[in-house]
C-alpha positions in Angstrom: 125.2 117.2 117.6 126.2 113.6 117.0 127.5 112.0 113.9 127.9 108.3 113.1 129.1 106.5 110.1 127.2 103.4 109.0 128.5 100.8 106.6 125.4 99.2 105.1 125.6 95.5 104.4 122.1 95.2 102.9 119.5 97.2 101.0 118.1 100.0 103.1 115.2 102.1 102.0 113.9 105.3 103.5 110.3 105.3 102.4 109.5 108.8 103.4 112.2 110.2 101.1 112.0 107.6 98.3 115.8 107.0 98.6 117.4 103.5 98.4 121.1 102.8 99.2 122.5 99.4 98.4 125.2 97.2 99.8 128.5 98.9 100.6 127.2 102.4 100.9 128.3 104.4 103.9 126.1 107.1 105.4 126.9 110.0 107.6 124.5 110.6 110.4 124.1 114.1 111.7 122.2 115.2 114.8 121.4 118.9 115.2 119.4 120.9 117.7 117.5 124.1 116.8 117.2 126.6 119.7 115.4 130.0 119.8 116.7 133.0 121.6 115.1 131.9 124.9 116.9 128.6 124.8 113.9 126.6 123.8 114.3 123.6 121.6 112.4 124.3 118.3 110.3 121.5 116.8 108.3 121.4 113.6 111.1 122.0 111.1 111.4 119.7 108.1 114.2 118.5 105.7 113.8 121.4 103.4 114.5 123.8 106.2 118.1 122.6 106.6 121.3 122.7 104.6 124.3 120.5 105.4 127.7 121.3 104.0 130.6 118.8 104.1 133.9 120.5 103.3 131.8 123.3 101.9 129.8 121.1 99.5 126.0 120.8 99.9 124.8 117.3 100.7 121.6 115.6 99.6 119.8 114.3 102.7 118.5 110.7 102.2 116.6 110.6 105.5 115.4 113.1 108.1 113.6 112.7 111.4 112.9 114.6 114.7 112.8 112.4 117.8 113.8 112.1 121.4 116.3 109.2 121.8 117.6 107.3 124.8 121.0 108.4 126.1 124.3 107.0 127.1 125.2 109.8 129.4 128.3 110.5 131.4 127.6 112.9 134.3 130.9 114.6 135.1 131.0 116.5 138.4 133.6 119.2 139.2 135.1 118.8 142.7 136.9 122.1 142.9 136.6 123.8 146.3 134.1 126.3 145.1 131.7 123.5 144.1 131.0 122.0 147.5 128.2 124.3 148.6 126.7 124.7 145.1 126.5 120.9 144.4 125.1 120.2 147.8 122.3 122.7 147.1 121.6 121.1 143.8 121.4 117.6 145.1 119.3 118.4 148.2 116.9 120.7 146.5 116.1 119.0 143.3 117.9 115.6 143.2 119.2 116.9 139.9 115.8 117.0 138.2 116.2 113.3 137.9 112.8 112.6 136.4 114.2 113.9 133.0 116.2 110.6 132.8 114.0 107.9 131.3 113.9 104.1 131.2 116.3 103.0 128.5 118.9 105.6 129.4 122.2 104.5 130.7 124.3 106.7 133.0 127.9 106.7 134.1 129.0 108.9 137.0 132.4 110.5 137.1 134.1 113.3 139.0 137.2 115.4 138.4 139.5 117.8 140.1 143.2 117.8 139.2 142.5 114.2 138.1 139.4 112.2 137.1 137.8 109.2 138.8 134.8 107.0 138.0 132.2 106.7 140.7 129.7 104.4 138.9 130.1 102.6 135.5 127.4 102.7 132.9 124.1 101.4 134.2 120.4 101.6 133.3 119.5 101.4 137.0 118.6 105.0 137.6 118.0 104.5 141.3 121.6 103.4 141.6 122.7 106.5 139.7 120.7 108.7 142.0 122.2 107.0 145.1 125.7 107.3 143.7 125.2 111.1 143.4 123.5 111.5 146.7 125.9 109.5 148.7 129.3 109.0 146.9 129.7 112.2 145.0 128.9 114.4 148.0 131.5 112.4 150.1 134.3 113.2 147.7 137.1 115.5 148.8 136.4 119.0 147.4 139.2 121.5 147.1 141.7 123.2 145.0 141.2 123.8 141.3 140.1 121.5 138.5 141.2 120.7 134.9 138.2 120.4 132.5 140.0 119.4 129.3 141.6 116.2 130.6 138.3 115.3 132.3 136.4 115.8 129.1 139.0 113.8 127.2 138.8 110.9 129.7 135.0 110.9 129.3 135.3 110.8 125.5 137.8 107.8 125.7 135.5 106.1 128.2 133.0 105.5 125.5 135.5 103.5 123.5 135.0 100.5 125.9 131.2 100.6 125.4 129.4 98.9 122.5 127.8 101.1 119.9 124.0 101.3 120.2 121.2 103.6 119.0 121.5 105.7 122.1 122.9 109.2 121.7 126.3 109.6 123.5 126.7 112.7 125.6 128.9 114.1 128.4 127.3 116.7 130.8 129.8 118.6 132.9 128.4 120.0 136.1 130.6 122.9 137.2 130.6 126.5 138.4 132.9 127.9 135.8 132.6 127.8 132.0 135.4 126.6 129.9 137.2 129.2 127.8 136.3 130.1 124.3 139.4 130.9 122.3 139.4 133.1 119.2 139.1 131.1 116.0 142.7 131.7 115.1 144.0 130.6 118.6 142.9 127.0 119.3 145.0 125.3 121.9 146.4 121.8 120.9 144.7 120.3 124.0 141.3 121.5 122.7 141.9 120.1 119.3 142.8 116.7 120.8 139.7 116.6 123.0 137.4 117.6 120.1 138.8 114.9 117.9 138.4 112.3 120.6 134.8 113.3 121.2 134.1 113.2 117.4 135.7 109.7 117.2 133.5 108.6 120.1 130.3 110.1 118.5 129.8 112.1 121.7 128.4 115.5 122.5 129.8 117.7 125.3 127.5 120.1 127.2 128.0 122.2 130.3 125.7 123.0 133.2 127.1 126.1 135.0 126.0 126.4 138.6 126.8 130.2 138.7 124.3 132.5 137.0 126.8 135.3 137.2 129.4 133.5 135.0 129.3 134.0 131.3 131.1 132.4 128.4 131.2 129.0 126.7 133.6 126.2 126.1 135.0 126.0 122.6 134.8 122.2 122.9 131.1 122.4 123.6 130.6 124.5 120.5 132.5 122.2 118.2 130.7 119.0 119.4 127.2 120.5 119.1 126.5 120.8 122.8 125.1 123.7 124.8 126.2 125.7 127.8 123.3 126.2 130.2 123.7 128.7 133.1 121.6 127.7 136.1 119.3 130.2 137.9 117.3 127.2 139.2 119.7 124.2 139.2 117.1 121.5 139.0 115.3 123.1 136.1 118.7 123.7 134.4 119.6 120.1 134.8 116.3 119.0 133.2 116.8 121.5 130.4 120.4 120.1 129.8 119.2 116.5 129.6 116.2 117.4 127.4 118.5 119.3 125.0 120.9 116.3 124.8 118.1 113.8 123.9 116.2 116.0 121.5 117.2 116.8 117.9 116.9 116.4 114.2 118.6 113.4 112.7 119.8 113.5 109.1 121.7 111.1 106.8 123.7 111.7 103.7 126.1 109.6 101.7 129.7 109.7 102.9 131.8 111.7 100.3 135.1 110.4 99.1 137.4 110.7 102.0 140.9 109.6 103.0 140.6 107.5 106.2 141.5 109.6 109.2 141.0 112.9 107.4 139.2 115.6 109.2 136.1 116.9 107.4 134.6 120.3 108.2 130.8 120.1 108.7 128.3 122.9 108.7 124.6 122.6 109.5 122.4 125.7 109.0 118.9 126.8 108.1 118.2 127.6 104.5 117.8 131.3 103.7 114.1 130.8 103.5 113.9 129.1 106.9 116.2 131.7 108.4 113.8 134.3 107.3 110.9 132.5 109.0 112.9 131.8 112.2 115.3 134.8 112.5 116.4 134.1 116.1 117.0 130.4 115.8 120.5 129.0 116.2 121.5 125.5 115.0 123.8 123.5 117.3 125.8 120.9 115.4 129.3 119.6 115.5 131.7 121.4 113.3 133.4 118.3 111.8 134.2 114.6 111.9 137.0 112.1 111.3 136.5 110.0 108.2 136.6 106.2 108.8 
């Protein structure tokens, strides 16, 4: 789930909701994905099916849409020793399901082991992206272990040098081991820092796990509104991962009174009525944001 804060310098009207906000009003943008028990993205919900809580207080939505948006996507490849054969299989067999990337998307290719490196800066030339993966990523030195949290943080900070656009910002980690999910009362300081950097960069973190026998999920993924997808068919799993990142419900509400830099807890859920109609649907949305 992605959240952005918009300072409006002119009158903006949302005709479908009859809401008008005038100069100086700041809006919170919330992106959320509804998934059923099979992992399918659920369409067809409307504004009255959702409830958004900011610091526990229900918010009145002034705009609501469902659409597939272009992406600013960082592909982040794990180069641990255990990844060499798995990644080679993915690339050769499916070319990473590349047709799920569309014209208008921009992609940055990065890799990480003990340290991270950038293979290709952001580009909308998808052929160049494919060639970078087919040629440069596979030529990297694979071996040893890998450190996911610093790599995710580097990716979050990488967005700071890019201009803000209407594209959704996302990081997709391709690895063979899920990150750890800590109990709610045991959250490592490194995870807190990465989550805050992803929030500040308006970026979602998702994982594509190239090992169907591995279970678990990354706490950072959960807190940013991403998804952990375990691959039985790597090409199909990549397509599902990208489709998840570009799909979603977008909602706006007026920014509550907030001290700049304060962390706000955010909760997006189905209303009780909608939860009754869709009992096995889970809403993926980030769990907070940093007030501007």
